[in-house]
Backbone as CSV, one residue per row, in Angstrom:
resi,resn,N_x,N_y,N_z,CA_x,CA_y,CA_z,C_x,C_y,C_z
1,MET,44.085,77.536,-39.558,44.879,78.387,-38.691,46.338,78.291,-39.104
2,PRO,47.163,79.313,-38.832,48.567,79.237,-39.225,49.318,78.187,-38.416
3,LEU,50.273,77.568,-39.051,51.070,76.549,-38.389,52.041,77.222,-37.430
4,GLU,51.963,76.870,-36.167,52.849,77.453,-35.164,53.289,76.365,-34.202
5,MET,54.571,76.101,-34.155,55.115,75.043,-33.322,54.881,75.339,-31.844
6,ASN,54.595,74.293,-31.084,54.458,74.403,-29.638,55.833,74.329,-28.991
7,LYS,56.173,75.315,-28.170,57.482,75.341,-27.521,57.446,74.838,-26.078
8,GLU,56.236,74.614,-25.536,56.072,74.139,-24.155,55.156,72.912,-24.216
9,VAL,55.745,71.730,-24.239,55.038,70.492,-24.603,54.881,69.576,-23.395
10,PHE,53.667,69.068,-23.197,53.511,68.001,-22.200,53.350,66.661,-22.895
11,ILE,53.846,65.641,-22.225,53.770,64.263,-22.724,52.787,63.487,-21.867
12,THR,51.855,62.811,-22.517,50.958,61.855,-21.870,51.447,60.449,-22.171
13,CYS,51.481,59.601,-21.161,51.782,58.187,-21.373,50.503,57.377,-21.178
14,ALA,50.055,56.712,-22.247,48.898,55.819,-22.202,49.407,54.432,-21.820
15,VAL,49.228,54.071,-20.563,50.035,53.022,-19.931,49.699,51.616,-20.407
16,THR,48.399,51.287,-20.525,48.073,49.885,-20.832,46.902,49.702,-21.792
17,GLY,45.930,50.622,-21.806,44.813,50.490,-22.732,43.899,49.331,-22.398
18,SER,42.959,49.053,-23.311,42.026,47.937,-23.123,41.994,47.018,-24.338
19,GLY,42.940,47.176,-25.233,43.012,46.290,-26.389,43.607,44.939,-26.026
20,GLY,43.593,44.030,-26.986,44.079,42.675,-26.753,45.583,42.554,-26.898
21,THR,46.324,43.415,-26.213,47.787,43.431,-26.327,48.486,42.689,-25.202
22,GLN,47.726,42.225,-24.203,48.353,41.697,-23.000,49.182,40.440,-23.253
23,ASP,48.881,39.707,-24.309,49.640,38.501,-24.628,50.670,38.719,-25.730
24,ARG,50.801,39.963,-26.188,51.750,40.257,-27.269,53.049,40.856,-26.765
25,SER,53.049,41.251,-25.506,54.274,41.796,-24.912,54.240,41.560,-23.404
26,PRO,55.349,41.104,-22.826,55.398,40.926,-21.373,55.430,42.242,-20.619
27,HIS,55.618,43.356,-21.327,55.733,44.653,-20.671,54.386,45.358,-20.503
28,VAL,53.313,44.809,-21.098,51.986,45.410,-20.927,51.510,45.109,-19.500
29,PRO,51.340,46.139,-18.665,50.986,45.873,-17.264,49.546,45.414,-17.115
30,ARG,49.338,44.514,-16.130,48.012,43.953,-15.886,47.470,44.343,-14.511
31,SER,48.216,44.032,-13.468,47.729,44.259,-12.107,47.797,45.742,-11.758
32,PRO,47.019,46.187,-10.759,47.125,47.584,-10.330,48.549,47.996,-9.967
33,LYS,49.286,47.115,-9.307,50.666,47.452,-8.962,51.517,47.626,-10.212
34,GLN,51.370,46.716,-11.169,52.144,46.831,-12.407,51.776,48.105,-13.170
35,ILE,50.485,48.426,-13.234,50.039,49.623,-13.943,50.585,50.876,-13.258
36,ALA,50.468,50.926,-11.936,50.967,52.089,-11.206,52.480,52.198,-11.321
37,ASP,53.189,51.082,-11.190,54.651,51.112,-11.292,55.094,51.591,-12.670
38,SER,54.387,51.147,-13.712,54.727,51.570,-15.065,54.427,53.058,-15.255
39,ALA,53.335,53.538,-14.670,52.999,54.957,-14.731,54.051,55.793,-14.002
40,ILE,54.494,55.322,-12.857,55.498,56.042,-12.069,56.813,56.122,-12.842
41,ALA,57.222,55.016,-13.454,58.448,55.016,-14.258,58.323,55.978,-15.434
42,ALA,57.144,56.022,-16.046,56.914,56.947,-17.161,57.003,58.394,-16.695
43,ALA,56.448,58.683,-15.517,56.519,60.034,-14.976,57.961,60.435,-14.693
44,LYS,58.732,59.522,-14.161,60.153,59.806,-13.908,60.891,60.087,-15.220
45,ALA,60.417,59.477,-16.315,61.064,59.668,-17.618,60.628,60.949,-18.311
46,GLY,59.591,61.622,-17.767,59.182,62.891,-18.363,57.715,63.034,-18.703
47,ALA,56.894,62.015,-18.450,55.458,62.129,-18.717,54.802,62.963,-17.623
48,ALA,54.137,64.038,-18.005,53.409,64.859,-17.041,52.058,64.248,-16.703
49,ILE,51.462,63.532,-17.669,50.135,62.933,-17.514,50.252,61.428,-17.749
50,VAL,49.580,60.647,-16.911,49.485,59.206,-17.152,48.016,58.863,-17.368
51,HIS,47.743,58.190,-18.483,46.381,57.806,-18.874,46.222,56.320,-18.603
52,CYS,45.277,55.973,-17.695,45.203,54.598,-17.193,43.852,53.943,-17.429
53,HIS,43.910,52.711,-17.911,42.828,51.743,-17.861,43.195,50.733,-16.766
54,VAL,42.268,49.825,-16.454,42.622,48.698,-15.591,42.270,47.396,-16.296
55,ARG,42.940,46.336,-15.864,42.749,45.005,-16.438,42.572,43.980,-15.322
56,ASP,41.939,42.866,-15.655,41.883,41.741,-14.735,43.320,41.273,-14.478
57,PRO,43.770,41.251,-13.226,45.175,40.911,-12.959,45.576,39.520,-13.420
58,GLN,44.620,38.601,-13.497,44.939,37.228,-13.883,44.946,37.036,-15.398
59,THR,43.928,37.545,-16.069,43.785,37.285,-17.500,44.305,38.420,-18.370
60,GLY,44.406,39.610,-17.806,44.771,40.773,-18.604,43.613,41.379,-19.363
61,ALA,42.420,40.812,-19.243,41.256,41.338,-19.961,40.871,42.709,-19.419
62,PRO,40.349,43.605,-20.275,39.933,44.927,-19.796,38.842,44.817,-18.749
63,SER,38.831,45.760,-17.805,37.911,45.692,-16.673,37.385,47.080,-16.350
64,ARG,36.217,47.111,-15.688,35.679,48.353,-15.126,35.555,48.249,-13.613
65,ASP,36.299,47.359,-12.987,36.214,47.083,-11.553,36.662,48.313,-10.746
66,LEU,35.766,48.844,-9.910,36.073,50.039,-9.128,37.240,49.815,-8.175
67,ALA,37.341,48.610,-7.610,38.428,48.346,-6.661,39.788,48.412,-7.357
68,LEU,39.859,47.960,-8.606,41.120,48.032,-9.351,41.490,49.488,-9.635
69,TYR,40.496,50.299,-10.025,40.765,51.726,-10.246,41.190,52.419,-8.949
70,ARG,40.544,52.047,-7.844,40.891,52.647,-6.563,42.332,52.346,-6.201
71,GLU,42.764,51.092,-6.413,44.134,50.712,-6.065,45.147,51.434,-6.952
72,VAL,44.884,51.484,-8.250,45.794,52.206,-9.152,45.904,53.670,-8.727
73,THR,44.760,54.295,-8.461,44.742,55.703,-8.064,45.534,55.926,-6.790
74,ASP,45.303,55.094,-5.786,45.996,55.264,-4.504,47.493,55.073,-4.652
75,ARG,47.896,54.081,-5.426,49.331,53.847,-5.618,49.998,55.026,-6.333
76,ILE,49.327,55.585,-7.325,49.891,56.728,-8.052,49.955,57.963,-7.158
77,ARG,48.920,58.191,-6.381,48.908,59.373,-5.510,49.895,59.249,-4.346
78,ASP,50.212,58.022,-3.965,51.180,57.813,-2.883,52.618,57.806,-3.381
79,ALA,52.816,57.911,-4.697,54.163,57.816,-5.270,54.997,59.035,-4.899
80,GLU,56.313,58.840,-4.946,57.227,59.931,-4.621,57.396,60.900,-5.781
81,VAL,56.911,60.534,-6.958,57.014,61.396,-8.136,55.615,61.909,-8.489
82,ASP,55.530,63.178,-8.857,54.251,63.807,-9.168,53.844,63.499,-10.603
83,MET,52.533,63.418,-10.837,51.992,63.244,-12.189,50.513,63.590,-12.165
84,VAL,49.967,63.962,-13.306,48.539,64.222,-13.463,47.863,62.904,-13.852
85,LEU,46.836,62.532,-13.103,46.143,61.267,-13.358,44.972,61.476,-14.304
86,ASN,44.946,60.667,-15.361,43.900,60.687,-16.377,43.342,59.265,-16.482
87,LEU,42.094,59.072,-16.077,41.459,57.758,-16.152,40.539,57.678,-17.367
88,THR,40.532,56.528,-18.021,39.606,56.319,-19.125,38.166,56.295,-18.631
89,ALA,37.255,56.785,-19.459,35.827,56.547,-19.251,35.233,55.994,-20.539
90,GLY,36.084,55.315,-21.308,35.682,54.857,-22.622,34.991,53.513,-22.653
91,MET,35.021,52.793,-21.528,34.419,51.460,-21.550,32.935,51.532,-21.182
92,GLY,32.212,50.466,-21.558,30.786,50.413,-21.270,29.910,50.798,-22.440
93,GLY,30.530,51.020,-23.621,29.765,51.350,-24.818,30.101,50.455,-25.983
94,ASP,30.439,49.200,-25.700,30.887,48.265,-26.741,29.731,47.378,-27.199
95,MET,29.446,47.415,-28.494,28.412,46.560,-29.083,29.064,45.589,-30.062
96,ILE,28.874,44.292,-29.819,29.390,43.261,-30.717,28.185,42.570,-31.359
97,PHE,28.030,42.763,-32.653,26.881,42.204,-33.361,27.146,40.769,-33.792
98,GLY,26.044,40.052,-34.053,26.149,38.739,-34.648,26.510,38.840,-36.120
99,ASN,26.348,37.733,-36.844,26.752,37.736,-38.251,25.846,38.632,-39.090
100,THR,26.226,38.840,-40.324,25.544,39.826,-41.161,24.098,39.456,-41.470
101,GLU,23.738,38.191,-41.368,22.351,37.773,-41.589,21.538,37.789,-40.305
102,SER,22.218,37.677,-39.145,21.522,37.664,-37.847,22.290,38.541,-36.863
103,PRO,22.248,39.857,-37.064,23.060,40.735,-36.210,22.601,40.794,-34.768
104,LEU,21.303,40.504,-34.533,20.780,40.493,-33.175,20.357,39.086,-32.786
105,PRO,20.521,38.718,-31.511,20.964,39.544,-30.386,22.463,39.818,-30.431
106,LEU,22.880,40.825,-29.674,24.296,41.121,-29.551,25.022,39.949,-28.908
107,THR,26.299,39.798,-29.210,27.026,38.585,-28.828,28.043,38.858,-27.716
108,ASP,28.783,37.792,-27.373,29.784,37.873,-26.312,30.776,39.001,-26.600
109,GLY,31.123,39.715,-25.541,32.015,40.853,-25.668,31.287,42.172,-25.596
110,THR,29.960,42.145,-25.785,29.170,43.361,-25.646,29.222,43.846,-24.198
111,ASP,29.443,45.132,-24.031,29.501,45.737,-22.699,28.813,47.088,-22.793
112,MET,27.501,47.095,-22.549,26.697,48.305,-22.664,26.055,48.608,-21.314
113,VAL,26.431,49.743,-20.725,25.870,50.146,-19.440,25.480,51.618,-19.518
114,GLY,24.820,52.096,-18.481,24.348,53.468,-18.449,25.445,54.470,-18.123
115,ALA,25.094,55.741,-18.279,26.073,56.813,-18.101,26.671,56.814,-16.698
116,SER,25.840,56.656,-15.677,26.346,56.694,-14.303,27.344,55.578,-14.038
117,GLU,27.068,54.385,-14.570,27.996,53.277,-14.371,29.291,53.487,-15.150
118,ARG,29.196,54.125,-16.299,30.399,54.367,-17.102,31.355,55.349,-16.436
119,VAL,30.826,56.206,-15.586,31.698,57.167,-14.897,31.778,56.900,-13.396
120,ALA,31.338,55.724,-12.958,31.333,55.423,-11.515,32.739,55.488,-10.926
121,HIS,33.721,54.971,-11.659,35.098,54.986,-11.132,35.667,56.407,-11.120
122,VAL,35.186,57.256,-12.022,35.611,58.658,-12.028,35.076,59.356,-10.778
123,ALA,33.812,59.102,-10.450,33.232,59.676,-9.238,33.921,59.138,-7.993
124,GLU,34.315,57.887,-8.020,34.987,57.259,-6.881,36.396,57.793,-6.687
125,CYS,37.160,57.929,-7.760,38.584,58.246,-7.663,38.905,59.726,-7.872
126,LEU,38.016,60.456,-8.528,38.203,61.879,-8.822,39.600,62.182,-9.382
127,PRO,39.908,61.625,-10.548,41.158,62.002,-11.212,41.086,63.450,-11.665
128,GLU,42.205,64.000,-12.052,42.198,65.367,-12.563,41.597,65.436,-13.962
129,ILE,41.783,64.377,-14.745,41.293,64.293,-16.118,40.648,62.926,-16.307
130,CYS,39.615,62.860,-17.140,39.113,61.572,-17.618,38.725,61.740,-19.089
131,THR,38.705,60.636,-19.815,38.457,60.728,-21.249,36.964,60.692,-21.574
132,LEU,36.616,61.330,-22.681,35.257,61.308,-23.216,35.358,61.050,-24.712
133,ASP,35.113,59.800,-25.125,35.167,59.428,-26.541,33.973,60.061,-27.239
134,CYS,34.231,61.048,-28.087,33.173,61.974,-28.493,32.444,61.564,-29.770
135,GLY,32.158,60.269,-29.934,31.393,59.831,-31.091,31.326,58.322,-31.181
136,THR,30.456,57.855,-32.070,30.287,56.432,-32.355,31.047,56.087,-33.626
137,MET,31.672,54.902,-33.672,32.397,54.514,-34.886,32.546,53.001,-34.956
138,ASN,32.643,52.501,-36.206,33.083,51.131,-36.419,34.525,51.041,-35.942
139,PHE,34.811,50.066,-35.093,36.100,50.060,-34.400,36.845,48.763,-34.692
140,ALA,37.713,48.824,-35.682,38.685,47.769,-35.981,38.022,46.460,-36.387
141,GLU,37.539,45.689,-35.423,36.990,44.373,-35.730,35.698,44.500,-36.534
142,ALA,35.354,43.434,-37.269,34.282,43.500,-38.263,32.932,43.905,-37.684
143,ASP,32.586,43.395,-36.496,31.234,43.598,-35.995,31.199,44.358,-34.679
144,TYR,32.273,45.092,-34.366,32.373,45.854,-33.117,32.097,47.329,-33.403
145,VAL,31.148,47.895,-32.671,30.843,49.319,-32.773,31.088,49.966,-31.414
146,MET,31.935,50.987,-31.398,32.129,51.809,-30.200,30.994,52.826,-30.169
147,THR,30.137,52.740,-29.154,28.874,53.470,-29.145,28.900,54.599,-28.129
148,ASN,28.758,55.823,-28.628,28.658,57.010,-27.777,27.642,57.961,-28.413
149,THR,26.381,57.801,-28.045,25.323,58.599,-28.640,25.382,60.040,-28.118
150,PRO,24.762,60.987,-28.828,24.706,62.354,-28.310,24.111,62.435,-26.904
151,GLY,23.060,61.671,-26.647,22.461,61.687,-25.313,23.406,61.158,-24.254
152,MET,24.104,60.077,-24.561,25.057,59.507,-23.611,26.207,60.467,-23.352
153,LEU,26.708,61.114,-24.403,27.818,62.046,-24.237,27.394,63.277,-23.439
154,THR,26.176,63.743,-23.663,25.676,64.869,-22.873,25.596,64.499,-21.401
155,ALA,25.064,63.315,-21.120,24.927,62.883,-19.723,26.290,62.683,-19.065
156,MET,27.187,61.973,-19.740,28.506,61.714,-19.167,29.306,63.007,-19.023
157,GLY,29.262,63.845,-20.065,29.996,65.102,-20.005,29.528,65.985,-18.868
158,GLN,28.220,66.045,-18.626,27.699,66.854,-17.532,28.134,66.293,-16.184
159,MET,28.145,64.970,-16.069,28.606,64.355,-14.813,30.067,64.700,-14.539
160,MET,30.901,64.627,-15.572,32.322,64.953,-15.415,32.495,66.406,-14.996
161,THR,31.777,67.292,-15.656,31.860,68.717,-15.328,31.419,68.960,-13.890
162,ASP,30.311,68.330,-13.483,29.800,68.513,-12.123,30.763,67.960,-11.078
163,LEU,31.526,66.921,-11.422,32.500,66.339,-10.499,33.780,67.167,-10.403
164,GLY,33.946,68.126,-11.297,35.172,68.905,-11.312,36.340,68.170,-11.943
165,VAL,36.031,67.180,-12.785,37.056,66.424,-13.505,37.068,66.925,-14.950
166,LYS,38.237,67.283,-15.457,38.304,67.846,-16.815,38.231,66.730,-17.847
167,PRO,37.252,66.766,-18.744,37.216,65.760,-19.807,38.334,65.992,-20.832
168,GLU,38.990,64.913,-21.209,39.850,64.940,-22.383,39.034,64.359,-23.529
169,ILE,38.643,65.207,-24.454,37.815,64.793,-25.576,38.656,63.930,-26.506
170,GLU,38.234,62.681,-26.702,38.928,61.782,-27.627,38.236,61.908,-28.982
171,ALA,38.938,62.468,-29.947,38.372,62.689,-31.276,39.010,61.721,-32.260
172,PHE,38.224,60.773,-32.748,38.696,59.781,-33.703,38.377,60.171,-35.146
173,ASP,37.645,61.266,-35.313,37.324,61.752,-36.654,36.818,63.186,-36.533
174,THR,36.693,63.864,-37.668,36.332,65.279,-37.634,34.946,65.514,-37.043
175,GLY,34.017,64.597,-37.266,32.679,64.754,-36.701,32.677,64.740,-35.188
176,HIS,33.650,64.042,-34.598,33.741,64.011,-33.139,34.112,65.394,-32.598
177,LEU,34.982,66.084,-33.322,35.312,67.454,-32.935,34.103,68.373,-33.101
178,TRP,33.359,68.166,-34.145,32.149,68.945,-34.402,31.197,68.821,-33.216
179,TYR,30.981,67.592,-32.751,30.061,67.414,-31.630,30.661,67.935,-30.325
180,ALA,31.977,67.812,-30.154,32.617,68.361,-28.958,32.369,69.860,-28.852
181,LYS,32.469,70.564,-29.979,32.205,72.001,-29.969,30.735,72.288,-29.621
182,GLN,29.840,71.391,-30.018,28.439,71.553,-29.661,28.237,71.373,-28.156
183,LEU,28.944,70.405,-27.565,28.842,70.190,-26.117,29.311,71.424,-25.352
184,VAL,30.356,72.073,-25.852,30.811,73.316,-25.230,29.773,74.422,-25.427
185,LYS,29.251,74.542,-26.631,28.230,75.559,-26.920,27.003,75.374,-26.030
186,ASP,26.643,74.104,-25.765,25.475,73.805,-24.940,25.748,73.970,-23.451
187,GLY,26.994,74.234,-23.070,27.332,74.407,-21.665,27.576,73.123,-20.915
188,VAL,27.621,72.001,-21.631,27.895,70.713,-20.982,29.359,70.613,-20.589
189,LEU,30.247,71.030,-21.482,31.676,71.055,-21.211,32.141,72.501,-21.115
190,ASP,33.137,72.715,-20.271,33.707,74.050,-20.117,34.688,74.332,-21.246
191,SER,34.843,75.607,-21.539,35.831,76.053,-22.511,36.848,76.932,-21.785
192,PRO,38.133,76.846,-22.165,38.696,76.060,-23.265,38.791,74.576,-22.912
193,ALA,38.569,73.743,-23.921,38.538,72.295,-23.722,39.895,71.679,-24.039
194,LEU,40.008,70.412,-23.664,41.205,69.600,-23.903,40.831,68.484,-24.867
195,VAL,41.634,68.315,-25.927,41.322,67.347,-26.980,42.511,66.437,-27.230
196,GLN,42.218,65.156,-27.444,43.217,64.195,-27.922,42.818,63.774,-29.342
197,LEU,43.681,64.043,-30.319,43.422,63.641,-31.703,43.975,62.231,-31.898
198,CYS,43.078,61.302,-32.206,43.416,59.874,-32.269,43.511,59.474,-33.741
199,MET,44.714,59.303,-34.240,44.933,59.095,-35.669,45.238,57.627,-35.980
200,GLY,44.695,57.173,-37.103,45.043,55.853,-37.605,44.358,54.701,-36.925
201,VAL,43.307,54.971,-36.140,42.567,53.899,-35.469,41.470,53.430,-36.416
202,PRO,41.523,52.194,-36.893,40.462,51.737,-37.802,39.107,51.726,-37.079
203,TRP,38.091,52.378,-37.628,37.962,53.056,-38.892,37.586,54.503,-38.655
204,GLY,38.477,55.189,-37.997,38.309,56.607,-37.752,39.124,57.419,-38.740
205,ALA,39.746,58.488,-38.250,40.547,59.346,-39.124,41.771,58.588,-39.616
206,PRO,41.972,58.499,-40.928,43.126,57.757,-41.441,44.433,58.445,-41.082
207,ASN,45.476,57.638,-41.108,46.780,58.077,-40.631,47.562,58.750,-41.762
208,ASP,47.209,59.995,-42.054,47.993,60.758,-43.019,48.005,62.212,-42.588
209,LEU,49.001,62.963,-43.053,49.184,64.318,-42.569,48.099,65.274,-43.044
210,ASN,47.529,65.032,-44.230,46.432,65.887,-44.680,45.236,65.772,-43.742
211,THR,44.882,64.544,-43.373,43.765,64.352,-42.449,44.114,64.914,-41.075
212,PHE,45.351,64.683,-40.642,45.780,65.207,-39.345,45.619,66.727,-39.293
213,MET,46.054,67.418,-40.329,45.934,68.870,-40.325,44.480,69.318,-40.432
214,ALA,43.640,68.527,-41.084,42.208,68.840,-41.081,41.656,68.761,-39.659
215,MET,42.118,67.763,-38.906,41.710,67.653,-37.501,42.229,68.845,-36.706
216,VAL,43.518,69.142,-36.859,44.117,70.267,-36.127,43.364,71.558,-36.432
217,ASN,43.037,71.783,-37.692,42.380,73.021,-38.096,40.938,73.130,-37.606
218,ASN,40.399,72.025,-37.110,39.056,72.052,-36.527,39.073,72.199,-35.014
219,VAL,40.251,72.308,-34.420,40.358,72.557,-32.981,40.326,74.067,-32.746
220,PRO,39.401,74.576,-31.940,39.378,76.019,-31.671,40.725,76.529,-31.151
221,ASP,41.056,77.747,-31.491,42.376,78.296,-31.200,42.706,78.319,-29.711
222,ASP,41.698,78.467,-28.862,41.984,78.569,-27.426,41.927,77.227,-26.712
223,TRP,41.639,76.139,-27.424,41.671,74.815,-26.822,43.098,74.267,-26.826
224,THR,43.342,73.278,-25.968,44.626,72.581,-25.936,44.451,71.208,-26.570
225,PHE,45.363,70.840,-27.473,45.250,69.511,-28.069,46.550,68.734,-27.961
226,SER,46.367,67.436,-27.983,47.459,66.476,-28.046,47.112,65.511,-29.160
227,ALA,48.084,64.716,-29.590,47.806,63.792,-30.695,48.693,62.563,-30.593
228,PHE,48.205,61.488,-31.207,49.013,60.273,-31.287,48.620,59.497,-32.533
229,SER,49.495,58.578,-32.924,49.163,57.566,-33.909,49.690,56.222,-33.407
230,LEU,49.434,55.185,-34.162,49.669,53.818,-33.689,50.969,53.233,-34.234
231,GLY,51.491,52.267,-33.490,52.588,51.445,-33.972,53.796,52.224,-34.411
232,ARG,54.295,51.901,-35.586,55.538,52.481,-36.087,55.462,53.985,-36.275
233,ASP,54.246,54.532,-36.357,54.098,55.969,-36.576,53.993,56.768,-35.276
234,GLN,54.107,56.100,-34.132,53.921,56.813,-32.871,54.899,57.976,-32.723
235,MET,56.179,57.740,-32.978,57.171,58.794,-32.780,57.112,59.857,-33.882
236,ALA,56.768,59.456,-35.087,56.600,60.440,-36.146,55.503,61.437,-35.787
237,TYR,54.427,60.950,-35.170,53.344,61.837,-34.787,53.665,62.640,-33.539
238,ALA,54.618,62.190,-32.738,55.107,63.044,-31.655,55.686,64.323,-32.243
239,ALA,56.501,64.166,-33.294,57.080,65.336,-33.962,56.006,66.153,-34.670
240,ALA,55.089,65.492,-35.364,54.045,66.205,-36.106,53.157,67.009,-35.170
241,ALA,52.824,66.435,-34.010,51.954,67.127,-33.067,52.604,68.408,-32.561
242,VAL,53.885,68.325,-32.213,54.593,69.509,-31.729,54.660,70.572,-32.826
243,LEU,54.994,70.156,-34.030,55.109,71.096,-35.148,53.783,71.788,-35.430
244,ALA,52.676,71.064,-35.231,51.347,71.615,-35.508,50.789,72.437,-34.352
245,GLY,51.558,72.537,-33.255,51.116,73.362,-32.136,50.537,72.592,-30.972
246,GLY,50.698,71.258,-30.973,50.071,70.442,-29.951,51.041,69.779,-29.000
247,ASN,50.518,68.795,-28.288,51.256,68.034,-27.297,51.296,66.574,-27.712
248,VAL,51.934,65.730,-26.909,52.344,64.405,-27.357,51.754,63.318,-26.465
249,ARG,51.295,62.232,-27.095,50.938,61.021,-26.356,51.705,59.841,-26.931
250,VAL,52.308,59.070,-26.028,52.942,57.808,-26.388,52.535,56.773,-25.344
251,GLY,52.951,55.518,-25.536,52.666,54.491,-24.536,52.219,53.194,-25.156
252,LEU,52.198,52.164,-24.302,51.920,50.802,-24.764,50.473,50.594,-25.179
253,GLU,49.567,51.503,-24.832,48.206,51.387,-25.349,48.195,51.461,-26.867
254,ASP,49.124,52.241,-27.429,49.109,52.546,-28.860,50.238,51.891,-29.644
255,ASN,51.262,51.441,-28.982,52.452,50.937,-29.678,53.274,50.085,-28.726
256,LEU,53.618,48.872,-29.152,54.375,47.949,-28.300,55.876,47.976,-28.565
257,TRP,56.316,48.690,-29.600,57.687,48.520,-30.093,58.540,49.773,-29.897
258,LEU,59.766,49.552,-29.446,60.752,50.622,-29.387,61.433,50.788,-30.740
259,GLU,61.701,49.681,-31.374,62.233,49.634,-32.732,61.965,48.227,-33.259
260,LYS,62.277,47.981,-34.511,61.968,46.687,-35.102,62.615,45.562,-34.301
261,GLY,61.788,44.634,-33.818,62.272,43.487,-33.078,62.530,43.728,-31.608
262,VAL,62.298,44.966,-31.114,62.580,45.296,-29.717,61.292,45.802,-29.062
263,LEU,60.758,45.017,-28.122,59.560,45.428,-27.406,59.890,46.522,-26.401
264,ALA,59.009,47.495,-26.308,59.245,48.676,-25.484,58.639,48.527,-24.096
265,GLU,59.152,49.329,-23.184,58.486,49.629,-21.927,58.013,51.072,-21.990
266,ASN,57.023,51.397,-21.170,56.440,52.735,-21.253,57.473,53.837,-21.059
267,TYR,58.341,53.672,-20.072,59.300,54.751,-19.806,60.240,54.974,-20.979
268,GLN,60.541,53.907,-21.735,61.419,54.055,-22.897,60.742,54.865,-23.998
269,LEU,59.454,54.649,-24.186,58.717,55.431,-25.181,58.654,56.894,-24.776
270,VAL,58.477,57.158,-23.491,58.470,58.540,-23.002,59.836,59.182,-23.200
271,GLU,60.886,58.465,-22.852,62.239,58.998,-23.048,62.486,59.364,-24.507
272,ARG,62.070,58.507,-25.417,62.290,58.773,-26.839,61.484,59.978,-27.299
273,ALA,60.233,60.062,-26.842,59.415,61.221,-27.203,60.015,62.506,-26.655
274,ALA,60.494,62.474,-25.428,61.106,63.660,-24.827,62.331,64.103,-25.619
275,THR,63.107,63.144,-26.086,64.283,63.473,-26.898,63.871,64.157,-28.203
276,ILE,62.815,63.649,-28.831,62.310,64.261,-30.067,61.875,65.696,-29.800
277,VAL,61.094,65.890,-28.746,60.599,67.227,-28.418,61.755,68.191,-28.196
278,GLU,62.722,67.762,-27.403,63.849,68.642,-27.082,64.739,68.899,-28.297
279,ASN,64.912,67.899,-29.132,65.721,68.096,-30.338,65.055,69.030,-31.340
280,MET,63.747,69.204,-31.210,63.032,70.161,-32.058,63.133,71.578,-31.518
281,GLY,63.753,71.731,-30.355,63.900,73.060,-29.772,62.794,73.442,-28.818
282,ALA,61.937,72.488,-28.449,60.865,72.732,-27.487,61.284,72.220,-26.113
283,ARG,60.471,72.538,-25.122,60.745,72.114,-23.750,59.623,71.214,-23.258
284,VAL,60.006,70.125,-22.577,59.025,69.227,-21.969,58.630,69.796,-20.611
285,ILE,57.347,70.060,-20.417,56.890,70.643,-19.157,56.365,69.548,-18.233
286,GLY,56.359,69.857,-16.941,55.975,68.893,-15.921,54.548,69.049,-15.458
287,PRO,54.147,68.236,-14.480,52.747,68.217,-14.043,52.269,69.520,-13.426
288,ALA,53.134,70.225,-12.687,52.696,71.490,-12.082,52.339,72.506,-13.165
289,GLU,53.155,72.575,-14.212,52.869,73.503,-15.310,51.631,73.081,-16.092
290,VAL,51.412,71.769,-16.217,50.202,71.288,-16.891,48.961,71.682,-16.100
291,ARG,49.031,71.536,-14.775,47.877,71.932,-13.953,47.564,73.412,-14.134
292,GLU,48.597,74.234,-14.155,48.387,75.669,-14.344,47.810,75.958,-15.727
293,LYS,48.318,75.271,-16.743,47.875,75.486,-18.120,46.412,75.079,-18.321
294,LEU,46.031,73.957,-17.710,44.705,73.386,-17.947,43.698,73.724,-16.847
295,GLY,44.138,74.425,-15.798,43.238,74.785,-14.715,42.848,73.606,-13.857
296,LEU,43.787,72.713,-13.586,43.543,71.520,-12.787,43.927,71.757,-11.336
297,VAL,43.297,71.003,-10.440,43.636,71.042,-9.028,44.109,69.661,-8.613
298,LYS,45.323,69.593,-8.055,45.878,68.309,-7.641,45.054,67.710,-6.520
299,ARG,44.724,66.434,-6.668,43.954,65.724,-5.647,44.908,65.100,-4.638
300,ALA,44.533,65.192,-3.360,45.357,64.596,-2.309,45.031,63.119,-2.176
301,PRO,45.994,62.307,-1.684,45.698,60.892,-1.416,44.564,60.777,-0.408
302,LYS,43.726,59.741,-0.571,42.653,59.504,0.397,43.215,58.777,1.607
C-alpha cells in the first residue's frame, strides 16, 4: 500500500507488562494502586489508551488474579481523567519445557489454562479493549513457548466479540496477521479490526524497517494499527509508526529507559512520544476521539 502518514494519532501506554522487569526499575508498578496511578499519570500526559497487566503486589510476579484486575479497573474508572482501558488476555498460554533431552513434563513457570479462564477477568471487568496474541512463538527464553493455537484463538476471540470487548490483535510476526485475517473472514472477529504490530520481540518479527513495512503492508487498508519496538528503539518506532500510517505504543512494558543512564516513568515516555508526534506535524487525539474511531462504548464505574 502507498506510504501515507497518519495525522490523527493515538498513544497507548503499556503500563507494566508481565516480564521480569520489576526488579530492574523502581518505577515499574506492582500493586493495583501503583498500576492505576501510573496509568492515570500517563493519561494526563497524553495517552488515550492504557494497556494493563497485573502483578502480585508483594513480589511483582505476573498474576491473573481477578481481584487485582477488578481493583485496577475500578481505580481507573473512578479517576478524574478519562482514558480507554485495555486489559491483557495474553497470560495462561505459557509452556516451559524441560531440558533438550527430557522436555516433558513441563517445568516450573508453565501456566496453561482454558479459554474461559484466560478471559475471565475480561468478562468480569468488561474493558473497552483486550489483547489477543494471534499466534504461537518461541519467546525469548530458551525453553519458553507462548502458546496460542488456532482453536484457542477462535474460542477466545468469539468470547471477546460476544462480550462486546474489542480485541487488539497482537501480531508478533506476519503469520499472526495472516491468521487474524482468517478470524475476521470466519466471523469470529469483527471488521475493521485493531492491530498492534510487536517488533523486535525475540523470536518474532525482527526489529528492522524492511520487516516492519512487510507487517504494515499486510494490514488491511480499513483496519487500524499501532506499533512498538523495545528498549532504545521505542521512540524511533513511534516516529516510524506515524510515518507508516499508524499509531503509537510506549511504556515500561517495553522499555525502562528515558535516555542512557536515566530510568523512565510511564508519563515521561508518553510525553516524549507526544512531542515526536507533534513535531512530525500530526495531532495526538484523546480517548473520546479514539472511541469514535474504533466504535467503542465507554464503560461506567461499577
